[in-house]
C-alpha positions in Angstrom: 16.5 16.3 -5.5 16.2 13.0 -7.5 15.6 11.6 -3.9 12.6 14.3 -3.2 10.9 13.2 -6.0 11.5 9.1 -5.7 9.9 9.7 -2.5 6.8 11.3 -3.4 6.2 9.3 -6.4 6.3 6.3 -4.5 4.2 8.2 -1.3 1.4 9.8 -3.4 -0.5 5.7 -3.9 0.5 5.0 0.3 -1.4 8.3 0.7 -4.4 8.3 -1.1 -4.7 4.4 0.8 -4.2 6.3 4.0 -6.7 9.1 3.4 -9.8 6.6 2.3 -9.0 4.6 6.3 -9.4 7.1 7.7 -13.0 7.6 6.5 -13.7 5.1 9.7 -14.0 7.6 12.3 -16.1 9.6 9.7 -18.6 7.7 8.7 -20.8 5.4 10.8 -22.3 2.9 8.2 -20.5 0.3 6.3 -20.3 1.5 2.7 -23.1 0.6 0.8 -23.1 -2.4 -2.1 -24.5 0.7 -4.7 -21.0 2.3 -3.4 -19.2 -0.2 -3.3 -19.6 -1.4 -6.7 -18.8 2.1 -7.8 -15.5 2.2 -6.3 -15.2 -1.2 -7.8 -15.7 -0.3 -11.2 -13.9 2.9 -10.5 -10.4 1.1 -9.3 -10.4 -1.4 -12.1 -11.0 1.2 -14.9 -8.1 3.3 -13.9 -6.0 -0.2 -13.2 -7.3 -0.8 -17.3 -5.6 2.7 -18.3 -2.3 2.4 -16.5 -1.6 -1.0 -18.1 -2.0 0.2 -21.1 -0.7 3.5 -21.4 1.1 3.7 -18.3 2.6 0.1 -19.1 2.2 -1.5 -22.4 3.0 1.2 -24.5 5.9 2.1 -23.0 7.4 -1.0 -22.9 7.0 -1.1 -26.4 8.4 2.0 -26.8 11.6 0.9 -24.9 11.9 -2.4 -27.0 11.5 -0.3 -30.7 15.0 -1.5 -31.7 13.4 -4.9 -31.9 11.6 -3.7 -35.2 8.5 -5.9 -35.9 9.3 -7.6 -33.0 9.5 -4.9 -30.5 5.9 -7.0 -29.1 7.8 -9.7 -27.3 9.3 -8.2 -24.2 5.9 -6.9 -23.6 3.8 -10.6 -24.0 6.4 -12.2 -22.4 6.3 -9.5 -19.3 3.5 -9.5 -18.9 2.8 -13.2 -18.9 4.7 -13.8 -16.2 3.5 -11.1 -14.1 0.3 -12.7 -14.7 1.8 -16.3 -13.7 3.1 -14.0 -10.2 -0.1 -13.1 -9.1 -2.0 -16.3 -10.0 1.0 -17.8 -8.2 0.8 -15.1 -5.0 -3.3 -15.8 -5.0 -2.4 -19.8 -4.3 0.5 -18.9 -1.7 -1.2 -16.3 0.7 -4.1 -17.1 2.4 -7.0 -13.6 2.0 -10.7 -13.3 2.1 -12.3 -11.4 -0.6 -15.3 -8.7 0.1 -18.3 -10.6 0.3 -17.3 -14.0 -0.1 -18.0 -16.2 2.5 -14.7 -18.7 2.1 -10.9 -17.4 1.4 -8.6 -18.3 -0.9 -5.4 -19.7 -0.9 -4.0 -22.0 1.9 -5.9 -22.9 5.3 -4.7 -20.5 8.2 -5.4 -19.4 11.6 -5.9 -15.9 10.6 -8.6 -14.0 11.4 -11.2 -12.4 9.1 -10.3 -9.1 9.3 -7.0 -9.8 8.3 -7.9 -12.1 5.7 -9.8 -9.6 4.0 -6.9 -7.0 4.5 -4.3 -9.3 3.2 -7.2 -9.7 0.3 -6.2 -6.0 -1.1 -2.3 -6.4 0.2 -2.5 -8.6 -2.1 -3.4 -6.8 -5.4 -1.3 -3.9 -4.3 1.8 -5.6 -5.0 1.4 -4.8 -8.7 0.6 -1.2 -8.2 3.3 -0.7 -6.1 5.2 -2.8 -8.4 3.8 -0.4 -11.4 4.8 2.6 -10.3 8.4 1.7 -9.3 9.0 0.2 -12.4 7.9 3.4 -14.4 10.3 5.3 -11.9 12.6 3.5 -13.2 12.5 4.0 -17.1 12.5 7.7 -15.7 15.4 7.2 -13.8 17.4 5.5 -17.0 16.8 8.5 -19.5 16.5 8.3 -22.8 13.2 10.2 -22.9 10.7 7.9 -23.7 9.5 7.9 -19.7 9.2 11.2 -18.8 8.7 11.9 -14.8 5.4 13.4 -15.4 4.4 10.3 -16.5 5.3 8.6 -13.6 3.7 11.2 -11.0 0.5 11.1 -13.5 0.4 6.9 -12.4 1.1 7.7 -8.7 -2.1 10.2 -8.8 -3.8 7.6 -10.9 -3.4 5.4 -8.2 -3.9 7.4 -5.6 -7.3 7.8 -6.4 -8.2 4.5 -7.0 -6.3 3.8 -3.3 -8.5 6.1 -1.7 -11.9 4.4 -2.3 -10.0 1.1 -1.6 -8.6 2.5 1.7 -12.1 2.7 3.0 -13.6 -0.2 1.6 -10.4 -2.3 3.2 -11.7 -0.1 6.8 -15.7 0.1 6.9 -16.5 -3.3 6.7 -13.6 -4.3 9.4 -14.9 -2.1 11.6 -18.6 -3.3 11.1 -17.2 -6.7 11.1 -16.6 -5.4 15.3 -13.0 -4.3 14.9 -12.8 -0.8 17.2 -12.3 2.4 14.3 -8.2 2.3 15.4 -7.8 -1.1 14.3 -10.1 -0.8 11.4 -7.9 2.0 9.9 -4.6 0.6 11.1 -5.4 -2.6 8.8 -6.0 -0.3 6.3 -2.9 1.6 6.3 -1.4 -1.0 6.2 -2.8 -2.8 3.6 -1.1 0.3 1.2 2.3 -0.2 2.7 3.1 -2.6 0.2 3.0 0.2 -2.6 6.1 2.5 -1.6 8.0 -1.0 -0.3 7.2 -2.7 -3.9 8.0 0.0 -5.6 11.4 0.8 -4.0 12.7 -2.5 -4.1 11.4 -2.5 -8.5 13.4 0.7 -8.8 16.8 -1.1 -7.1 16.5 -4.1 -9.3 15.4 -2.1 -13.0 18.9 -0.4 -11.5 21.1 -3.5 -11.7 19.2 -4.6 -14.7 18.5 -2.1 -17.2 17.7 -4.0 -20.1 14.6 -5.5 -18.1 12.7 -2.9 -18.3 10.3 -3.4 -21.0 10.0 -6.6 -19.6 9.0 -5.4 -15.6 7.1 -2.9 -16.9 4.7 -5.8 -18.9 5.1 -7.8 -15.6 3.6 -4.5 -13.6 0.3 -5.0 -16.3 -0.1 -8.4 -16.3 -0.5 -8.5 -12.3 -2.5 -5.4 -12.3 -5.1 -6.9 -15.5 -5.3 -10.6 -13.0 -6.3 -8.5 -10.4 -8.8 -6.2 -12.5 -10.4 -9.7 -14.0 -10.0 -12.2 -11.2 -11.4 -9.5 -8.2 -12.5 -5.9 -8.8 -14.9 -7.1 -12.5 -17.1 -10.0 -10.2 -16.8 -7.5 -7.1 -18.2 -5.4 -9.6 -20.9 -7.4 -11.4 -22.2 -9.8 -8.5 -25.5 -9.7 -6.5 -28.9 -7.6 -7.8 -27.6 -6.3 -12.1 -26.5 -3.1 -11.7 -25.1 -0.7 -14.5 -23.1 1.4 -11.6 -19.6 0.0 -12.3 -19.7 -0.5 -15.9 -19.8 3.5 -15.7 -17.5 4.1 -12.9 -15.4 1.6 -14.5 -15.5 4.1 -17.8 -15.0 7.5 -15.8 -11.9 5.6 -14.1 -10.7 4.8 -17.5 -10.9 7.7 -19.1 -9.7 10.0 -16.3 -6.5 7.6 -15.9 -6.2 7.7 -19.6 -6.2 12.2 -19.8 -3.9 11.8 -16.9 -1.6 9.7 -18.4 -1.5 11.9 -21.5 -1.9 15.4 -20.5 1.1 14.7 -17.9 2.9 12.1 -19.8 
C-alpha cells in the first residue's frame, strides 16, 4: 500500500508535464508571448508558495527541539540548495526560452536539446521537493502528512502542465517533428520522479537530515524562480499578466497545502 502511495506521489507531477507536452498534437501554433508570460508567472507562484508552506515551514517544525535555533537547519539547507542550483547552472549547457545565447559550458547540442535541458535543470528541485516531503511522511512523527505530500505533487503537476507545453510547442515551431517535440517535453519532466526517488532513499538513510533536505529543495526551487521564471515573465513589452498569474499560482498552492495538509 505504501509503495502505491509513493508511486502516485512521485508520478503525479510527471503526468502533468506529459499532458502539457501532448499539447503539441492538438495545437498548431506556438503559444503567444502573453500566454507564455502568464504560464511562467503561474509556475513561479506555485513554486514560491510550495517553498514556504510545504518545505521551509515544515523544516523549522521538524527542528522545533532546537528552540530559538530551529531556523538554523532551514537556513543552512536553503543556502546549500541555492549554491547547488548555481553550480548546475554553470555546469550544464542549456538555453532559456527566447534567449539567443546558451548558458553553461560550450557544447554541440542542438537548440532543441538545449531548451529541453533548461527545463530539465529546473525540474530537478521540484522532484527533490516531492521526494523529501514523501520522505518526511514515511519518517512519521505527524509533522508531515501524506495529504501534504499529495498537495505538493498536485500543485507541481498543475504548474508542470503549461511547462510541458512551453517545452514542446517552441521545439515544434523551431522545426522539430511533433513526436520529437513531445518526447523531449516528456523527458524534461522525467528527472522529477527519478530525483524524488533518490531523495527518498537519501532521507531514509539519514533521517535527522530531513529538515536540511526540505530547506535544500526550497533554496533550489527559489533559485529557479528568481533566475529563470521571473525574468522570462517580465521580458519584452510591459504586462501585468505575469504578476496576476503569479498571485493565482501562489494562492492556489497555498490553499492546496493548507486544505490538504
